[in-house]
All heavy atoms as TSV, in Angstrom:
chain	resi	resn	atom	element	x	y	z
A	1	MET	N	N	-11.599	13.655	-0.360
A	1	MET	CA	C	-10.397	13.345	-1.088
A	1	MET	C	C	-9.204	13.450	-0.140
A	1	MET	O	O	-9.094	14.406	0.614
A	1	MET	CB	C	-10.245	14.305	-2.263
A	1	MET	CG	C	-8.981	14.061	-3.047
A	1	MET	SD	S	-8.715	15.183	-4.421
A	1	MET	CE	C	-10.109	14.831	-5.414
A	2	LEU	N	N	-8.336	12.467	-0.167
A	2	LEU	CA	C	-7.131	12.471	0.666
A	2	LEU	C	C	-6.021	13.256	-0.020
A	2	LEU	O	O	-5.852	13.171	-1.233
A	2	LEU	CB	C	-6.652	11.038	0.903
A	2	LEU	CG	C	-7.537	10.126	1.734
A	2	LEU	CD1	C	-6.967	8.716	1.735
A	2	LEU	CD2	C	-7.669	10.649	3.144
A	3	HIS	N	N	-5.262	13.996	0.771
A	3	HIS	CA	C	-4.126	14.760	0.265
A	3	HIS	C	C	-2.873	14.314	1.002
A	3	HIS	O	O	-2.930	13.983	2.196
A	3	HIS	CB	C	-4.340	16.259	0.490
A	3	HIS	CG	C	-5.519	16.796	-0.241
A	3	HIS	ND1	N	-5.475	17.099	-1.567
A	3	HIS	CD2	C	-6.774	17.059	0.177
A	3	HIS	CE1	C	-6.666	17.540	-1.948
A	3	HIS	NE2	N	-7.477	17.517	-0.891
A	4	GLY	N	N	-1.743	14.306	0.298
A	4	GLY	CA	C	-0.474	13.914	0.900
A	4	GLY	C	C	-0.103	14.816	2.066
A	4	GLY	O	O	-0.475	15.992	2.112
A	5	ASP	N	N	0.634	14.259	3.004
A	5	ASP	CA	C	1.033	15.011	4.188
A	5	ASP	C	C	2.225	14.315	4.827
A	5	ASP	O	O	2.622	13.229	4.416
A	5	ASP	CB	C	-0.125	15.077	5.190
A	5	ASP	CG	C	0.002	16.244	6.163
A	5	ASP	OD1	O	1.009	16.965	6.121
A	5	ASP	OD2	O	-0.931	16.433	6.964
A	6	HIS	N	N	2.798	14.912	5.853
A	6	HIS	CA	C	3.860	14.281	6.629
A	6	HIS	C	C	3.209	13.573	7.808
A	6	HIS	O	O	2.466	14.183	8.585
A	6	HIS	CB	C	4.869	15.309	7.132
A	6	HIS	CG	C	5.970	14.674	7.920
A	6	HIS	ND1	N	6.158	14.933	9.241
A	6	HIS	CD2	C	6.909	13.776	7.574
A	6	HIS	CE1	C	7.176	14.206	9.689
A	6	HIS	NE2	N	7.651	13.506	8.687
A	7	LEU	N	N	3.460	12.277	7.926
A	7	LEU	CA	C	2.842	11.447	8.961
A	7	LEU	C	C	3.922	10.820	9.831
A	7	LEU	O	O	5.050	10.619	9.388
A	7	LEU	CB	C	2.009	10.343	8.300
A	7	LEU	CG	C	1.020	10.799	7.232
A	7	LEU	CD1	C	0.556	9.626	6.400
A	7	LEU	CD2	C	-0.135	11.507	7.881
A	8	VAL	N	N	3.584	10.464	11.040
A	8	VAL	CA	C	4.504	9.783	11.958
A	8	VAL	C	C	3.834	8.499	12.420
A	8	VAL	O	O	2.758	8.525	13.019
A	8	VAL	CB	C	4.866	10.661	13.168
A	8	VAL	CG1	C	5.816	9.921	14.087
A	8	VAL	CG2	C	5.474	11.977	12.722
A	9	SER	N	N	4.484	7.386	12.152
A	9	SER	CA	C	3.924	6.085	12.495
A	9	SER	C	C	4.129	5.775	13.976
A	9	SER	O	O	5.263	5.665	14.430
A	9	SER	CB	C	4.599	4.993	11.656
A	9	SER	OG	O	4.205	3.729	12.085
A	10	PRO	N	N	3.045	5.596	14.739
A	10	PRO	CA	C	3.189	5.289	16.160
A	10	PRO	C	C	3.417	3.804	16.441
A	10	PRO	O	O	3.973	3.447	17.470
A	10	PRO	CB	C	1.863	5.748	16.761
A	10	PRO	CG	C	0.882	5.560	15.646
A	10	PRO	CD	C	1.653	5.833	14.373
A	11	ASP	N	N	2.942	2.929	15.527
A	11	ASP	CA	C	3.111	1.489	15.717
A	11	ASP	C	C	2.916	0.774	14.379
A	11	ASP	O	O	2.673	1.418	13.366
A	11	ASP	CB	C	2.144	0.943	16.773
A	11	ASP	CG	C	0.679	1.169	16.443
A	11	ASP	OD1	O	0.276	0.916	15.288
A	11	ASP	OD2	O	-0.077	1.594	17.332
A	12	ILE	N	N	3.015	-0.539	14.390
A	12	ILE	CA	C	2.964	-1.329	13.156
A	12	ILE	C	C	1.629	-1.177	12.438
A	12	ILE	O	O	1.576	-0.858	11.247
A	12	ILE	CB	C	3.236	-2.817	13.456
A	12	ILE	CG1	C	4.661	-3.010	13.963
A	12	ILE	CG2	C	3.001	-3.672	12.219
A	12	ILE	CD1	C	4.931	-4.399	14.505
A	13	ARG	N	N	0.535	-1.417	13.123
A	13	ARG	CA	C	-0.780	-1.412	12.467
A	13	ARG	C	C	-1.183	-0.025	11.979
A	13	ARG	O	O	-1.641	0.144	10.849
A	13	ARG	CB	C	-1.841	-1.992	13.397
A	13	ARG	CG	C	-1.709	-3.497	13.574
A	13	ARG	CD	C	-2.773	-4.034	14.517
A	13	ARG	NE	N	-2.600	-3.569	15.893
A	13	ARG	CZ	C	-1.793	-4.147	16.778
A	13	ARG	NH1	N	-1.113	-5.222	16.452
A	13	ARG	NH2	N	-1.685	-3.671	17.993
A	14	ALA	N	N	-1.010	0.962	12.803
A	14	ALA	CA	C	-1.349	2.327	12.393
A	14	ALA	C	C	-0.435	2.778	11.259
A	14	ALA	O	O	-0.872	3.454	10.328
A	14	ALA	CB	C	-1.235	3.279	13.578
A	15	GLY	N	N	0.816	2.383	11.324
A	15	GLY	CA	C	1.768	2.733	10.269
A	15	GLY	C	C	1.376	2.130	8.932
A	15	GLY	O	O	1.448	2.786	7.893
A	16	MET	N	N	0.946	0.884	8.941
A	16	MET	CA	C	0.521	0.252	7.688
A	16	MET	C	C	-0.746	0.912	7.164
A	16	MET	O	O	-0.890	1.095	5.952
A	16	MET	CB	C	0.304	-1.246	7.902
A	16	MET	CG	C	0.152	-1.996	6.621
A	16	MET	SD	S	1.608	-1.805	5.593
A	16	MET	CE	C	0.992	-2.467	4.071
A	17	ALA	N	N	-1.639	1.316	8.039
A	17	ALA	CA	C	-2.835	2.050	7.616
A	17	ALA	C	C	-2.429	3.377	6.969
A	17	ALA	O	O	-3.028	3.803	5.975
A	17	ALA	CB	C	-3.766	2.287	8.803
A	18	MET	N	N	-1.395	4.019	7.500
A	18	MET	CA	C	-0.893	5.265	6.917
A	18	MET	C	C	-0.311	5.027	5.535
A	18	MET	O	O	-0.495	5.844	4.629
A	18	MET	CB	C	0.155	5.891	7.833
A	18	MET	CG	C	-0.399	6.439	9.098
A	18	MET	SD	S	0.934	7.071	10.131
A	18	MET	CE	C	0.001	7.631	11.541
A	19	VAL	N	N	0.415	3.924	5.371
A	19	VAL	CA	C	0.972	3.580	4.056
A	19	VAL	C	C	-0.157	3.412	3.042
A	19	VAL	O	O	-0.105	3.969	1.937
A	19	VAL	CB	C	1.830	2.296	4.124
A	19	VAL	CG1	C	2.200	1.812	2.728
A	19	VAL	CG2	C	3.086	2.535	4.945
A	20	ILE	N	N	-1.181	2.679	3.405
A	20	ILE	CA	C	-2.311	2.448	2.503
A	20	ILE	C	C	-3.005	3.774	2.172
A	20	ILE	O	O	-3.309	4.054	1.008
A	20	ILE	CB	C	-3.300	1.440	3.113
A	20	ILE	CG1	C	-2.625	0.068	3.212
A	20	ILE	CG2	C	-4.575	1.360	2.289
A	20	ILE	CD1	C	-3.371	-0.927	4.070
A	21	ALA	N	N	-3.231	4.606	3.178
A	21	ALA	CA	C	-3.870	5.905	2.939
A	21	ALA	C	C	-2.992	6.786	2.049
A	21	ALA	O	O	-3.495	7.460	1.145
A	21	ALA	CB	C	-4.151	6.605	4.271
A	22	ALA	N	N	-1.680	6.762	2.282
A	22	ALA	CA	C	-0.760	7.566	1.474
A	22	ALA	C	C	-0.763	7.110	0.020
A	22	ALA	O	O	-0.663	7.928	-0.899
A	22	ALA	CB	C	0.651	7.488	2.055
A	23	LEU	N	N	-0.892	5.820	-0.206
A	23	LEU	CA	C	-0.943	5.303	-1.572
A	23	LEU	C	C	-2.221	5.752	-2.282
A	23	LEU	O	O	-2.241	5.891	-3.504
A	23	LEU	CB	C	-0.849	3.780	-1.575
A	23	LEU	CG	C	0.515	3.202	-1.216
A	23	LEU	CD1	C	0.421	1.700	-1.015
A	23	LEU	CD2	C	1.545	3.539	-2.282
A	24	CYS	N	N	-3.266	5.999	-1.538
A	24	CYS	CA	C	-4.551	6.429	-2.111
A	24	CYS	C	C	-4.637	7.952	-2.257
A	24	CYS	O	O	-5.489	8.443	-2.998
A	24	CYS	CB	C	-5.702	5.957	-1.226
A	24	CYS	SG	S	-5.849	4.175	-1.114
A	25	ALA	N	N	-3.798	8.681	-1.546
A	25	ALA	CA	C	-3.884	10.139	-1.500
A	25	ALA	C	C	-3.305	10.786	-2.753
A	25	ALA	O	O	-2.449	10.216	-3.432
A	25	ALA	CB	C	-3.140	10.659	-0.267
A	26	HIS	N	N	-3.776	12.000	-3.026
A	26	HIS	CA	C	-3.221	12.814	-4.096
A	26	HIS	C	C	-2.052	13.604	-3.527
A	26	HIS	O	O	-2.129	14.133	-2.425
A	26	HIS	CB	C	-4.279	13.778	-4.636
A	26	HIS	CG	C	-5.362	13.075	-5.378
A	26	HIS	ND1	N	-5.264	12.784	-6.716
A	26	HIS	CD2	C	-6.543	12.586	-4.972
A	26	HIS	CE1	C	-6.352	12.154	-7.106
A	26	HIS	NE2	N	-7.158	12.012	-6.049
A	27	GLY	N	N	-0.954	13.648	-4.255
A	27	GLY	CA	C	0.217	14.376	-3.795
A	27	GLY	C	C	1.174	13.455	-3.069
A	27	GLY	O	O	0.976	12.250	-2.972
A	28	GLU	N	N	2.229	14.046	-2.563
A	28	GLU	CA	C	3.296	13.292	-1.901
A	28	GLU	C	C	3.035	13.184	-0.405
A	28	GLU	O	O	2.651	14.154	0.241
A	28	GLU	CB	C	4.631	13.994	-2.131
A	28	GLU	CG	C	5.806	13.275	-1.517
A	28	GLU	CD	C	7.116	13.976	-1.821
A	28	GLU	OE1	O	7.535	13.960	-2.988
A	28	GLU	OE2	O	7.710	14.539	-0.880
A	29	SER	N	N	3.264	11.991	0.120
A	29	SER	CA	C	3.189	11.763	1.565
A	29	SER	C	C	4.546	11.299	2.059
A	29	SER	O	O	5.268	10.614	1.338
A	29	SER	CB	C	2.154	10.685	1.888
A	29	SER	OG	O	0.866	11.100	1.546
A	30	ARG	N	N	4.863	11.661	3.269
A	30	ARG	CA	C	6.102	11.201	3.915
A	30	ARG	C	C	5.723	10.601	5.260
A	30	ARG	O	O	4.967	11.202	6.020
A	30	ARG	CB	C	7.068	12.361	4.129
A	30	ARG	CG	C	7.538	12.962	2.841
A	30	ARG	CD	C	8.448	14.118	3.100
A	30	ARG	NE	N	8.762	14.744	1.823
A	30	ARG	CZ	C	9.800	15.511	1.631
A	30	ARG	NH1	N	10.613	15.786	2.633
A	30	ARG	NH2	N	10.018	16.036	0.457
A	31	ILE	N	N	6.277	9.430	5.525
A	31	ILE	CA	C	5.986	8.749	6.780
A	31	ILE	C	C	7.287	8.593	7.556
A	31	ILE	O	O	8.232	7.966	7.070
A	31	ILE	CB	C	5.324	7.379	6.544
A	31	ILE	CG1	C	4.051	7.537	5.718
A	31	ILE	CG2	C	5.041	6.697	7.882
A	31	ILE	CD1	C	3.390	6.233	5.325
A	32	SER	N	N	7.328	9.148	8.738
A	32	SER	CA	C	8.494	9.024	9.618
A	32	SER	C	C	8.277	7.870	10.581
A	32	SER	O	O	7.158	7.402	10.759
A	32	SER	CB	C	8.692	10.315	10.412
A	32	SER	OG	O	8.924	11.397	9.553
A	33	ASN	N	N	9.364	7.456	11.224
A	33	ASN	CA	C	9.312	6.373	12.209
A	33	ASN	C	C	8.924	5.046	11.551
A	33	ASN	O	O	8.194	4.244	12.119
A	33	ASN	CB	C	8.337	6.732	13.332
A	33	ASN	CG	C	8.646	6.016	14.624
A	33	ASN	OD1	O	9.775	5.607	14.860
A	33	ASN	ND2	N	7.650	5.860	15.474
A	34	VAL	N	N	9.416	4.846	10.312
A	34	VAL	CA	C	9.018	3.665	9.535
A	34	VAL	C	C	9.592	2.364	10.082
A	34	VAL	O	O	9.126	1.295	9.709
A	34	VAL	CB	C	9.381	3.795	8.040
A	34	VAL	CG1	C	8.594	4.893	7.396
A	34	VAL	CG2	C	10.867	3.998	7.847
A	35	TYR	N	N	10.574	2.443	10.964
A	35	TYR	CA	C	11.097	1.193	11.520
A	35	TYR	C	C	9.984	0.421	12.224
A	35	TYR	O	O	10.005	-0.804	12.302
A	35	TYR	CB	C	12.288	1.442	12.453
A	35	TYR	CG	C	11.918	1.947	13.820
A	35	TYR	CD1	C	11.679	1.052	14.859
A	35	TYR	CD2	C	11.810	3.308	14.084
A	35	TYR	CE1	C	11.328	1.516	16.121
A	35	TYR	CE2	C	11.464	3.770	15.328
A	35	TYR	CZ	C	11.225	2.872	16.349
A	35	TYR	OH	O	10.882	3.326	17.591
A	36	GLN	N	N	8.987	1.140	12.721
A	36	GLN	CA	C	7.831	0.483	13.343
A	36	GLN	C	C	7.115	-0.410	12.328
A	36	GLN	O	O	6.692	-1.511	12.642
A	36	GLN	CB	C	6.840	1.533	13.859
A	36	GLN	CG	C	7.325	2.343	15.008
A	36	GLN	CD	C	7.294	1.562	16.313
A	36	GLN	OE1	O	6.743	0.481	16.411
A	36	GLN	NE2	N	7.902	2.125	17.336
A	37	ILE	N	N	6.971	0.092	11.113
A	37	ILE	CA	C	6.289	-0.655	10.057
A	37	ILE	C	C	7.170	-1.791	9.564
A	37	ILE	O	O	6.711	-2.922	9.387
A	37	ILE	CB	C	5.917	0.275	8.890
A	37	ILE	CG1	C	5.062	1.448	9.377
A	37	ILE	CG2	C	5.189	-0.500	7.790
A	37	ILE	CD1	C	4.936	2.587	8.388
A	38	GLU	N	N	8.437	-1.495	9.344
A	38	GLU	CA	C	9.363	-2.472	8.757
A	38	GLU	C	C	9.599	-3.685	9.638
A	38	GLU	O	O	9.935	-4.746	9.134
A	38	GLU	CB	C	10.685	-1.790	8.431
A	38	GLU	CG	C	10.548	-0.816	7.285
A	38	GLU	CD	C	11.820	-0.057	7.023
A	38	GLU	OE1	O	12.612	0.166	7.972
A	38	GLU	OE2	O	12.018	0.331	5.865
A	39	ARG	N	N	9.418	-3.548	10.924
A	39	ARG	CA	C	9.647	-4.705	11.786
A	39	ARG	C	C	8.533	-5.745	11.639
A	39	ARG	O	O	8.694	-6.898	12.014
A	39	ARG	CB	C	9.827	-4.305	13.247
A	39	ARG	CG	C	8.612	-3.746	13.882
A	39	ARG	CD	C	8.869	-3.384	15.312
A	39	ARG	NE	N	7.598	-3.570	16.021
A	39	ARG	CZ	C	7.373	-3.205	17.233
A	39	ARG	NH1	N	8.333	-2.655	17.930
A	39	ARG	NH2	N	6.207	-3.396	17.783
A	40	GLY	N	N	7.415	-5.349	11.051
A	40	GLY	CA	C	6.302	-6.272	10.862
A	40	GLY	C	C	6.074	-6.692	9.423
A	40	GLY	O	O	5.366	-7.660	9.167
A	41	TYR	N	N	6.678	-5.952	8.477
A	41	TYR	CA	C	6.456	-6.237	7.058
A	41	TYR	C	C	7.803	-6.262	6.340
A	41	TYR	O	O	8.388	-5.213	6.080
A	41	TYR	CB	C	5.545	-5.181	6.427
A	41	TYR	CG	C	4.163	-5.166	7.027
A	41	TYR	CD1	C	3.862	-4.331	8.096
A	41	TYR	CD2	C	3.168	-5.998	6.543
A	41	TYR	CE1	C	2.595	-4.313	8.660
A	41	TYR	CE2	C	1.897	-5.997	7.102
A	41	TYR	CZ	C	1.621	-5.150	8.160
A	41	TYR	OH	O	0.374	-5.146	8.709
A	42	GLU	N	N	8.270	-7.450	6.004
A	42	GLU	CA	C	9.563	-7.621	5.354
A	42	GLU	C	C	9.499	-7.177	3.894
A	42	GLU	O	O	8.561	-7.524	3.168
A	42	GLU	CB	C	9.978	-9.094	5.425
A	42	GLU	CG	C	11.383	-9.354	4.948
A	42	GLU	CD	C	11.787	-10.796	5.166
A	42	GLU	OE1	O	11.121	-11.501	5.942
A	42	GLU	OE2	O	12.772	-11.201	4.554
A	43	ASN	N	N	10.493	-6.411	3.461
A	43	ASN	CA	C	10.616	-5.931	2.072
A	43	ASN	C	C	9.349	-5.225	1.589
A	43	ASN	O	O	8.930	-5.397	0.443
A	43	ASN	CB	C	10.961	-7.086	1.123
A	43	ASN	CG	C	12.265	-7.753	1.491
A	43	ASN	OD1	O	13.243	-7.086	1.840
A	43	ASN	ND2	N	12.278	-9.057	1.449
A	44	LEU	N	N	8.747	-4.437	2.432
A	44	LEU	CA	C	7.475	-3.793	2.100
A	44	LEU	C	C	7.582	-2.902	0.861
A	44	LEU	O	O	6.745	-2.977	-0.030
A	44	LEU	CB	C	6.966	-2.970	3.284
A	44	LEU	CG	C	5.657	-2.229	3.041
A	44	LEU	CD1	C	4.524	-3.215	2.778
A	44	LEU	CD2	C	5.331	-1.332	4.209
A	45	VAL	N	N	8.611	-2.078	0.797
A	45	VAL	CA	C	8.747	-1.160	-0.333
A	45	VAL	C	C	8.852	-1.937	-1.639
A	45	VAL	O	O	8.153	-1.640	-2.611
A	45	VAL	CB	C	9.965	-0.229	-0.142
A	45	VAL	CG1	C	10.248	0.584	-1.397
A	45	VAL	CG2	C	9.741	0.703	1.042
A	46	GLU	N	N	9.704	-2.947	-1.661
A	46	GLU	CA	C	9.885	-3.735	-2.873
A	46	GLU	C	C	8.604	-4.468	-3.269
A	46	GLU	O	O	8.258	-4.550	-4.445
A	46	GLU	CB	C	11.028	-4.743	-2.694
A	46	GLU	CG	C	12.399	-4.111	-2.544
A	46	GLU	CD	C	12.706	-3.607	-1.135
A	46	GLU	OE1	O	11.890	-3.838	-0.203
A	46	GLU	OE2	O	13.747	-2.958	-0.975
A	47	GLN	N	N	7.899	-4.986	-2.300
A	47	GLN	CA	C	6.652	-5.695	-2.591
A	47	GLN	C	C	5.603	-4.749	-3.169
A	47	GLN	O	O	4.914	-5.094	-4.134
A	47	GLN	CB	C	6.112	-6.381	-1.333
A	47	GLN	CG	C	6.946	-7.558	-0.888
A	47	GLN	CD	C	6.397	-8.208	0.371
A	47	GLN	OE1	O	5.273	-7.949	0.784
A	47	GLN	NE2	N	7.188	-9.067	0.974
A	48	LEU	N	N	5.483	-3.555	-2.600
A	48	LEU	CA	C	4.520	-2.593	-3.110
A	48	LEU	C	C	4.926	-2.078	-4.491
A	48	LEU	O	O	4.073	-1.879	-5.359
A	48	LEU	CB	C	4.335	-1.444	-2.127
A	48	LEU	CG	C	3.635	-1.813	-0.816
A	48	LEU	CD1	C	3.663	-0.647	0.154
A	48	LEU	CD2	C	2.211	-2.268	-1.077
A	49	GLN	N	N	6.230	-1.882	-4.704
A	49	GLN	CA	C	6.704	-1.464	-6.021
A	49	GLN	C	C	6.391	-2.516	-7.076
A	49	GLN	O	O	6.017	-2.177	-8.203
A	49	GLN	CB	C	8.208	-1.185	-5.996
A	49	GLN	CG	C	8.569	0.087	-5.283
A	49	GLN	CD	C	10.059	0.271	-5.117
A	49	GLN	OE1	O	10.838	-0.684	-5.170
A	49	GLN	NE2	N	10.482	1.510	-4.901
A	50	SER	N	N	6.505	-3.782	-6.714
A	50	SER	CA	C	6.217	-4.849	-7.679
A	50	SER	C	C	4.737	-4.870	-8.069
A	50	SER	O	O	4.378	-5.406	-9.122
A	50	SER	CB	C	6.628	-6.218	-7.120
A	50	SER	OG	O	5.726	-6.659	-6.120
A	51	LEU	N	N	3.895	-4.256	-7.244
A	51	LEU	CA	C	2.470	-4.147	-7.550
A	51	LEU	C	C	2.133	-2.848	-8.282
A	51	LEU	O	O	0.974	-2.597	-8.591
A	51	LEU	CB	C	1.648	-4.228	-6.257
A	51	LEU	CG	C	1.717	-5.559	-5.516
A	51	LEU	CD1	C	1.047	-5.438	-4.160
A	51	LEU	CD2	C	1.093	-6.664	-6.339
A	52	GLY	N	N	3.156	-2.018	-8.513
A	52	GLY	CA	C	2.949	-0.778	-9.251
A	52	GLY	C	C	2.879	0.473	-8.404
A	52	GLY	O	O	2.602	1.558	-8.928
A	53	ALA	N	N	3.123	0.361	-7.112
A	53	ALA	CA	C	3.067	1.534	-6.234
A	53	ALA	C	C	4.258	2.452	-6.479
A	53	ALA	O	O	5.371	1.990	-6.740
A	53	ALA	CB	C	3.067	1.090	-4.769
A	54	HIS	N	N	4.007	3.746	-6.406
A	54	HIS	CA	C	5.070	4.747	-6.500
A	54	HIS	C	C	5.493	5.058	-5.066
A	54	HIS	O	O	4.918	5.936	-4.418
A	54	HIS	CB	C	4.580	5.999	-7.212
A	54	HIS	CG	C	4.167	5.736	-8.613
A	54	HIS	ND1	N	5.072	5.594	-9.631
A	54	HIS	CD2	C	2.950	5.555	-9.158
A	54	HIS	CE1	C	4.430	5.346	-10.748
A	54	HIS	NE2	N	3.126	5.306	-10.487
A	55	ILE	N	N	6.467	4.299	-4.587
A	55	ILE	CA	C	6.905	4.403	-3.190
A	55	ILE	C	C	8.411	4.224	-3.146
A	55	ILE	O	O	8.981	3.478	-3.945
A	55	ILE	CB	C	6.185	3.346	-2.307
A	55	ILE	CG1	C	6.537	3.513	-0.839
A	55	ILE	CG2	C	6.471	1.950	-2.798
A	55	ILE	CD1	C	5.717	2.621	0.087
A	56	LYS	N	N	9.059	4.937	-2.243
A	56	LYS	CA	C	10.492	4.746	-2.051
A	56	LYS	C	C	10.837	5.021	-0.598
A	56	LYS	O	O	10.116	5.722	0.114
A	56	LYS	CB	C	11.317	5.639	-2.972
A	56	LYS	CG	C	11.148	7.121	-2.733
A	56	LYS	CD	C	11.973	7.932	-3.708
A	56	LYS	CE	C	11.717	9.405	-3.501
A	56	LYS	NZ	N	12.537	10.214	-4.407
A	57	ARG	N	N	11.931	4.431	-0.171
A	57	ARG	CA	C	12.423	4.642	1.188
A	57	ARG	C	C	13.603	5.596	1.115
A	57	ARG	O	O	14.522	5.381	0.338
A	57	ARG	CB	C	12.865	3.329	1.812
A	57	ARG	CG	C	13.184	3.455	3.284
A	57	ARG	CD	C	13.564	2.110	3.878
A	57	ARG	NE	N	13.511	2.108	5.312
A	57	ARG	CZ	C	14.362	2.758	6.107
A	57	ARG	NH1	N	15.313	3.502	5.598
A	57	ARG	NH2	N	14.236	2.687	7.415
A	58	VAL	N	N	13.568	6.654	1.881
A	58	VAL	CA	C	14.607	7.665	1.859
A	58	VAL	C	C	15.214	7.762	3.247
A	58	VAL	O	O	14.500	7.925	4.235
A	58	VAL	CB	C	14.023	9.039	1.438
A	58	VAL	CG1	C	15.091	10.111	1.463
A	58	VAL	CG2	C	13.369	8.928	0.071
A	59	GLU	N	N	16.519	7.668	3.317
A	59	GLU	CA	C	17.226	7.844	4.590
A	59	GLU	C	C	17.375	9.342	4.856
A	59	GLU	O	O	17.704	10.109	3.966
A	59	GLU	CB	C	18.624	7.227	4.522
A	59	GLU	CG	C	18.632	5.728	4.371
A	59	GLU	CD	C	18.190	4.996	5.637
A	59	GLU	OE1	O	18.378	5.546	6.742
A	59	GLU	OE2	O	17.669	3.905	5.496
A	60	VAL	N	N	17.073	9.765	6.071
A	60	VAL	CA	C	17.247	11.159	6.455
A	60	VAL	C	C	18.372	11.248	7.471
A	60	VAL	O	O	18.642	10.319	8.210
A	60	VAL	CB	C	15.950	11.766	7.031
A	60	VAL	CG1	C	14.899	11.879	5.961
A	60	VAL	CG2	C	15.432	10.985	8.204
A	61	GLU	N	N	19.001	12.397	7.464
A	61	GLU	CA	C	20.135	12.603	8.370
A	61	GLU	C	C	19.716	13.214	9.664
A	61	GLU	O	O	18.748	13.836	9.837
A	61	GLU	CB	C	21.172	13.502	7.708
A	61	GLU	CG	C	21.718	12.873	6.453
A	61	GLU	CD	C	22.641	13.813	5.710
A	61	GLU	OE1	O	23.031	14.857	6.259
A	61	GLU	OE2	O	22.983	13.508	4.575
């Protein structure tokens, strides 16, 4: 069973794999370095939300 955790995306493909794993995991996951993912997937959060995913993008200071 997968559990939520804090992850750091090293690149586009690994980052997207982390997103998919986080969506399948129990609990909350946080993915840092998301600009790596966003440069390859336009409007990813909105697209996943439209499919019913509980996902949001949070700006950190």
